[in-house]
PyMOL commands that place a pseudoatom at each C-alpha (Angstrom):
pseudoatom trace, name=CA, resn=MET, resi=1, chain=A, elem=C, hetatm=0, pos=[6.894, 9.954, -5.246]
pseudoatom trace, name=CA, resn=LYS, resi=2, chain=A, elem=C, hetatm=0, pos=[3.409, 10.655, -6.484]
pseudoatom trace, name=CA, resn=ALA, resi=3, chain=A, elem=C, hetatm=0, pos=[0.297, 8.512, -6.276]
pseudoatom trace, name=CA, resn=VAL, resi=4, chain=A, elem=C, hetatm=0, pos=[-1.695, 8.614, -9.471]
pseudoatom trace, name=CA, resn=LYS, resi=5, chain=A, elem=C, hetatm=0, pos=[-4.349, 5.973, -8.891]
pseudoatom trace, name=CA, resn=LEU, resi=6, chain=A, elem=C, hetatm=0, pos=[-5.373, 4.211, -5.696]
pseudoatom trace, name=CA, resn=ARG, resi=7, chain=A, elem=C, hetatm=0, pos=[-8.331, 1.890, -5.124]
pseudoatom trace, name=CA, resn=PRO, resi=8, chain=A, elem=C, hetatm=0, pos=[-10.096, 2.050, -1.751]
pseudoatom trace, name=CA, resn=PHE, resi=9, chain=A, elem=C, hetatm=0, pos=[-9.935, -1.050, 0.442]
pseudoatom trace, name=CA, resn=ILE, resi=10, chain=A, elem=C, hetatm=0, pos=[-10.917, -2.296, 3.890]
pseudoatom trace, name=CA, resn=PRO, resi=11, chain=A, elem=C, hetatm=0, pos=[-8.162, -4.370, 5.471]
pseudoatom trace, name=CA, resn=SER, resi=12, chain=A, elem=C, hetatm=0, pos=[-8.560, -7.101, 8.062]
pseudoatom trace, name=CA, resn=GLY, resi=13, chain=A, elem=C, hetatm=0, pos=[-5.415, -5.953, 9.836]
pseudoatom trace, name=CA, resn=GLN, resi=14, chain=A, elem=C, hetatm=0, pos=[-4.043, -7.955, 12.703]
pseudoatom trace, name=CA, resn=ASP, resi=15, chain=A, elem=C, hetatm=0, pos=[-2.573, -4.818, 14.259]
pseudoatom trace, name=CA, resn=TYR, resi=16, chain=A, elem=C, hetatm=0, pos=[-4.497, -1.710, 13.227]
pseudoatom trace, name=CA, resn=THR, resi=17, chain=A, elem=C, hetatm=0, pos=[-2.060, 0.717, 14.886]
pseudoatom trace, name=CA, resn=LEU, resi=18, chain=A, elem=C, hetatm=0, pos=[0.942, -0.900, 13.195]
pseudoatom trace, name=CA, resn=ALA, resi=19, chain=A, elem=C, hetatm=0, pos=[-0.850, -0.839, 9.830]
pseudoatom trace, name=CA, resn=GLN, resi=20, chain=A, elem=C, hetatm=0, pos=[-1.524, 2.904, 10.254]
pseudoatom trace, name=CA, resn=ARG, resi=21, chain=A, elem=C, hetatm=0, pos=[2.121, 3.541, 11.057]
pseudoatom trace, name=CA, resn=PHE, resi=22, chain=A, elem=C, hetatm=0, pos=[3.233, 1.529, 7.997]
pseudoatom trace, name=CA, resn=PHE, resi=23, chain=A, elem=C, hetatm=0, pos=[1.125, 3.688, 5.650]
pseudoatom trace, name=CA, resn=GLU, resi=24, chain=A, elem=C, hetatm=0, pos=[2.375, 6.891, 7.272]
pseudoatom trace, name=CA, resn=ASP, resi=25, chain=A, elem=C, hetatm=0, pos=[5.978, 5.668, 6.966]
pseudoatom trace, name=CA, resn=LEU, resi=26, chain=A, elem=C, hetatm=0, pos=[5.367, 4.998, 3.260]
pseudoatom trace, name=CA, resn=GLY, resi=27, chain=A, elem=C, hetatm=0, pos=[4.428, 8.668, 2.900]
pseudoatom trace, name=CA, resn=PHE, resi=28, chain=A, elem=C, hetatm=0, pos=[0.639, 8.678, 3.090]
pseudoatom trace, name=CA, resn=GLU, resi=29, chain=A, elem=C, hetatm=0, pos=[-0.966, 11.399, 5.198]
pseudoatom trace, name=CA, resn=LYS, resi=30, chain=A, elem=C, hetatm=0, pos=[-3.607, 10.334, 7.716]
pseudoatom trace, name=CA, resn=VAL, resi=31, chain=A, elem=C, hetatm=0, pos=[-6.368, 12.901, 7.148]
pseudoatom trace, name=CA, resn=TYR, resi=32, chain=A, elem=C, hetatm=0, pos=[-9.056, 11.300, 9.324]
pseudoatom trace, name=CA, resn=SER, resi=33, chain=A, elem=C, hetatm=0, pos=[-9.123, 8.777, 12.159]
pseudoatom trace, name=CA, resn=ASN, resi=34, chain=A, elem=C, hetatm=0, pos=[-11.996, 7.826, 14.435]
pseudoatom trace, name=CA, resn=ASP, resi=35, chain=A, elem=C, hetatm=0, pos=[-13.311, 4.585, 15.944]
pseudoatom trace, name=CA, resn=GLY, resi=36, chain=A, elem=C, hetatm=0, pos=[-11.379, 2.082, 13.815]
pseudoatom trace, name=CA, resn=LEU, resi=37, chain=A, elem=C, hetatm=0, pos=[-11.572, 4.000, 10.543]
pseudoatom trace, name=CA, resn=SER, resi=38, chain=A, elem=C, hetatm=0, pos=[-8.732, 6.034, 9.076]
pseudoatom trace, name=CA, resn=ILE, resi=39, chain=A, elem=C, hetatm=0, pos=[-8.455, 7.793, 5.754]
pseudoatom trace, name=CA, resn=PHE, resi=40, chain=A, elem=C, hetatm=0, pos=[-5.035, 8.161, 4.159]
pseudoatom trace, name=CA, resn=ARG, resi=41, chain=A, elem=C, hetatm=0, pos=[-4.165, 10.450, 1.295]
pseudoatom trace, name=CA, resn=MET, resi=42, chain=A, elem=C, hetatm=0, pos=[-1.274, 11.012, -1.059]
pseudoatom trace, name=CA, resn=GLY, resi=43, chain=A, elem=C, hetatm=0, pos=[-1.837, 13.892, -3.408]
pseudoatom trace, name=CA, resn=GLU, resi=44, chain=A, elem=C, hetatm=0, pos=[-5.453, 13.760, -4.529]
pseudoatom trace, name=CA, resn=GLN, resi=45, chain=A, elem=C, hetatm=0, pos=[-5.783, 9.980, -4.056]
pseudoatom trace, name=CA, resn=GLU, resi=46, chain=A, elem=C, hetatm=0, pos=[-7.065, 8.430, -0.864]
pseudoatom trace, name=CA, resn=PHE, resi=47, chain=A, elem=C, hetatm=0, pos=[-7.980, 5.089, 0.650]
pseudoatom trace, name=CA, resn=PHE, resi=48, chain=A, elem=C, hetatm=0, pos=[-9.660, 3.778, 3.781]
pseudoatom trace, name=CA, resn=LEU, resi=49, chain=A, elem=C, hetatm=0, pos=[-8.136, 1.656, 6.519]
pseudoatom trace, name=CA, resn=GLN, resi=50, chain=A, elem=C, hetatm=0, pos=[-10.794, 0.049, 8.676]
pseudoatom trace, name=CA, resn=ASN, resi=51, chain=A, elem=C, hetatm=0, pos=[-10.237, -2.178, 11.702]
pseudoatom trace, name=CA, resn=PHE, resi=52, chain=A, elem=C, hetatm=0, pos=[-12.313, -4.984, 10.196]
pseudoatom trace, name=CA, resn=HIS, resi=53, chain=A, elem=C, hetatm=0, pos=[-11.656, -8.688, 10.724]
pseudoatom trace, name=CA, resn=ASN, resi=54, chain=A, elem=C, hetatm=0, pos=[-13.038, -10.946, 8.015]
pseudoatom trace, name=CA, resn=GLN, resi=55, chain=A, elem=C, hetatm=0, pos=[-10.318, -12.731, 6.050]
pseudoatom trace, name=CA, resn=GLU, resi=56, chain=A, elem=C, hetatm=0, pos=[-12.680, -14.182, 3.430]
pseudoatom trace, name=CA, resn=PHE, resi=57, chain=A, elem=C, hetatm=0, pos=[-13.991, -10.699, 2.671]
pseudoatom trace, name=CA, resn=GLN, resi=58, chain=A, elem=C, hetatm=0, pos=[-10.509, -9.179, 2.761]
pseudoatom trace, name=CA, resn=GLU, resi=59, chain=A, elem=C, hetatm=0, pos=[-9.018, -11.472, 0.144]
pseudoatom trace, name=CA, resn=ASN, resi=60, chain=A, elem=C, hetatm=0, pos=[-11.110, -9.732, -2.512]
pseudoatom trace, name=CA, resn=PHE, resi=61, chain=A, elem=C, hetatm=0, pos=[-9.359, -6.384, -2.062]
pseudoatom trace, name=CA, resn=MET, resi=62, chain=A, elem=C, hetatm=0, pos=[-6.242, -4.911, -3.571]
pseudoatom trace, name=CA, resn=VAL, resi=63, chain=A, elem=C, hetatm=0, pos=[-4.554, -1.581, -4.012]
pseudoatom trace, name=CA, resn=GLU, resi=64, chain=A, elem=C, hetatm=0, pos=[-3.352, -0.394, -7.397]
pseudoatom trace, name=CA, resn=LEU, resi=65, chain=A, elem=C, hetatm=0, pos=[-0.823, 2.416, -7.108]
pseudoatom trace, name=CA, resn=ILE, resi=66, chain=A, elem=C, hetatm=0, pos=[0.712, 4.039, -10.168]
pseudoatom trace, name=CA, resn=VAL, resi=67, chain=A, elem=C, hetatm=0, pos=[3.847, 6.061, -9.443]
pseudoatom trace, name=CA, resn=GLU, resi=68, chain=A, elem=C, hetatm=0, pos=[6.176, 8.283, -11.421]
pseudoatom trace, name=CA, resn=ASP, resi=69, chain=A, elem=C, hetatm=0, pos=[9.391, 6.544, -10.299]
pseudoatom trace, name=CA, resn=LEU, resi=70, chain=A, elem=C, hetatm=0, pos=[9.108, 2.788, -9.662]
pseudoatom trace, name=CA, resn=ASP, resi=71, chain=A, elem=C, hetatm=0, pos=[12.782, 2.401, -8.770]
pseudoatom trace, name=CA, resn=GLY, resi=72, chain=A, elem=C, hetatm=0, pos=[12.461, 5.217, -6.232]
pseudoatom trace, name=CA, resn=TRP, resi=73, chain=A, elem=C, hetatm=0, pos=[9.441, 3.519, -4.670]
pseudoatom trace, name=CA, resn=TRP, resi=74, chain=A, elem=C, hetatm=0, pos=[11.275, 0.183, -4.573]
pseudoatom trace, name=CA, resn=THR, resi=75, chain=A, elem=C, hetatm=0, pos=[14.173, 1.789, -2.683]
pseudoatom trace, name=CA, resn=HIS, resi=76, chain=A, elem=C, hetatm=0, pos=[11.766, 3.632, -0.370]
pseudoatom trace, name=CA, resn=ILE, resi=77, chain=A, elem=C, hetatm=0, pos=[9.659, 0.543, 0.439]
pseudoatom trace, name=CA, resn=GLN, resi=78, chain=A, elem=C, hetatm=0, pos=[12.748, -1.548, 1.195]
pseudoatom trace, name=CA, resn=ALA, resi=79, chain=A, elem=C, hetatm=0, pos=[14.100, 1.131, 3.538]
pseudoatom trace, name=CA, resn=VAL, resi=80, chain=A, elem=C, hetatm=0, pos=[10.774, 1.531, 5.385]
pseudoatom trace, name=CA, resn=VAL, resi=81, chain=A, elem=C, hetatm=0, pos=[10.365, -2.240, 5.820]
pseudoatom trace, name=CA, resn=ARG, resi=82, chain=A, elem=C, hetatm=0, pos=[13.984, -2.752, 6.897]
pseudoatom trace, name=CA, resn=GLU, resi=83, chain=A, elem=C, hetatm=0, pos=[14.160, 0.208, 9.309]
pseudoatom trace, name=CA, resn=ASN, resi=84, chain=A, elem=C, hetatm=0, pos=[10.899, -0.709, 11.051]
pseudoatom trace, name=CA, resn=ASN, resi=85, chain=A, elem=C, hetatm=0, pos=[11.042, -4.486, 10.679]
pseudoatom trace, name=CA, resn=TYR, resi=86, chain=A, elem=C, hetatm=0, pos=[7.539, -4.545, 9.169]
pseudoatom trace, name=CA, resn=PRO, resi=87, chain=A, elem=C, hetatm=0, pos=[6.252, -8.062, 8.438]
pseudoatom trace, name=CA, resn=VAL, resi=88, chain=A, elem=C, hetatm=0, pos=[5.305, -7.404, 4.816]
pseudoatom trace, name=CA, resn=LYS, resi=89, chain=A, elem=C, hetatm=0, pos=[6.082, -9.463, 1.737]
pseudoatom trace, name=CA, resn=ILE, resi=90, chain=A, elem=C, hetatm=0, pos=[7.581, -7.580, -1.180]
pseudoatom trace, name=CA, resn=LYS, resi=91, chain=A, elem=C, hetatm=0, pos=[8.683, -8.774, -4.585]
pseudoatom trace, name=CA, resn=GLU, resi=92, chain=A, elem=C, hetatm=0, pos=[11.288, -6.804, -6.505]
pseudoatom trace, name=CA, resn=PRO, resi=93, chain=A, elem=C, hetatm=0, pos=[10.224, -4.988, -9.662]
pseudoatom trace, name=CA, resn=THR, resi=94, chain=A, elem=C, hetatm=0, pos=[9.144, -7.449, -12.332]
pseudoatom trace, name=CA, resn=ILE, resi=95, chain=A, elem=C, hetatm=0, pos=[8.728, -6.828, -16.042]
pseudoatom trace, name=CA, resn=TYR, resi=96, chain=A, elem=C, hetatm=0, pos=[5.809, -8.849, -17.362]
pseudoatom trace, name=CA, resn=PRO, resi=97, chain=A, elem=C, hetatm=0, pos=[5.717, -10.212, -20.939]
pseudoatom trace, name=CA, resn=TRP, resi=98, chain=A, elem=C, hetatm=0, pos=[3.130, -7.607, -21.920]
pseudoatom trace, name=CA, resn=GLY, resi=99, chain=A, elem=C, hetatm=0, pos=[5.546, -4.823, -20.892]
pseudoatom trace, name=CA, resn=LYS, resi=100, chain=A, elem=C, hetatm=0, pos=[4.118, -3.736, -17.546]
pseudoatom trace, name=CA, resn=ARG, resi=101, chain=A, elem=C, hetatm=0, pos=[6.718, -3.211, -14.819]
pseudoatom trace, name=CA, resn=GLU, resi=102, chain=A, elem=C, hetatm=0, pos=[5.392, -3.730, -11.295]
pseudoatom trace, name=CA, resn=ILE, resi=103, chain=A, elem=C, hetatm=0, pos=[6.262, -4.219, -7.614]
pseudoatom trace, name=CA, resn=ASN, resi=104, chain=A, elem=C, hetatm=0, pos=[3.998, -6.579, -5.668]
pseudoatom trace, name=CA, resn=LEU, resi=105, chain=A, elem=C, hetatm=0, pos=[3.555, -6.194, -1.939]
pseudoatom trace, name=CA, resn=ILE, resi=106, chain=A, elem=C, hetatm=0, pos=[1.378, -7.950, 0.644]
pseudoatom trace, name=CA, resn=ASP, resi=107, chain=A, elem=C, hetatm=0, pos=[0.867, -5.439, 3.455]
pseudoatom trace, name=CA, resn=LEU, resi=108, chain=A, elem=C, hetatm=0, pos=[0.323, -5.899, 7.190]
pseudoatom trace, name=CA, resn=SER, resi=109, chain=A, elem=C, hetatm=0, pos=[-3.401, -6.423, 6.682]
pseudoatom trace, name=CA, resn=GLY, resi=110, chain=A, elem=C, hetatm=0, pos=[-3.045, -9.014, 3.930]
pseudoatom trace, name=CA, resn=VAL, resi=111, chain=A, elem=C, hetatm=0, pos=[-4.006, -6.636, 1.120]
pseudoatom trace, name=CA, resn=CYS, resi=112, chain=A, elem=C, hetatm=0, pos=[-2.137, -7.127, -2.161]
pseudoatom trace, name=CA, resn=TRP, resi=113, chain=A, elem=C, hetatm=0, pos=[-0.601, -3.978, -3.663]
pseudoatom trace, name=CA, resn=HIS, resi=114, chain=A, elem=C, hetatm=0, pos=[0.278, -3.678, -7.346]
pseudoatom trace, name=CA, resn=ILE, resi=115, chain=A, elem=C, hetatm=0, pos=[2.634, -0.725, -7.732]
pseudoatom trace, name=CA, resn=SER, resi=116, chain=A, elem=C, hetatm=0, pos=[3.427, 0.135, -11.339]
pseudoatom trace, name=CA, resn=GLU, resi=117, chain=A, elem=C, hetatm=0, pos=[5.135, 2.933, -13.197]
pseudoatom trace, name=CA, resn=ALA, resi=118, chain=A, elem=C, hetatm=0, pos=[3.108, 5.565, -14.997]
pseudoatom trace, name=CA, resn=THR, resi=119, chain=A, elem=C, hetatm=0, pos=[3.321, 5.284, -18.764]
pseudoatom trace, name=CA, resn=LYS, resi=120, chain=A, elem=C, hetatm=0, pos=[5.299, 8.081, -20.317]
for i in range(1, 120): cmd.bond("trace and resi %d" % i, "trace and resi %d" % (i + 1))
show_as sticks, trace
zoom trace
């Protein structure tokens, strides 16, 4: 699993500690954490997790993750959610009319993830 592109975001997580654990369980490395701000990295891509509560502000954020193996990520996400009983919403891989194949996920903080397969 390799992250190719990731947009930074600031979640309004209801449980900051649980959100951190979710990202680590997905395979992101926590490279910094101090006073309600954590930075996670996968490969050369990174994003910020901030303990910030403002739902109106939060709804404008999303993560776009492009991976090498979408089916592998789908299996991995399902296993992580099932094994840890994470309250996330995931939608199985969808092929859109314009040809893009994508998994959609709403994470613990309410951020929408669009996980798609790298073009070959």
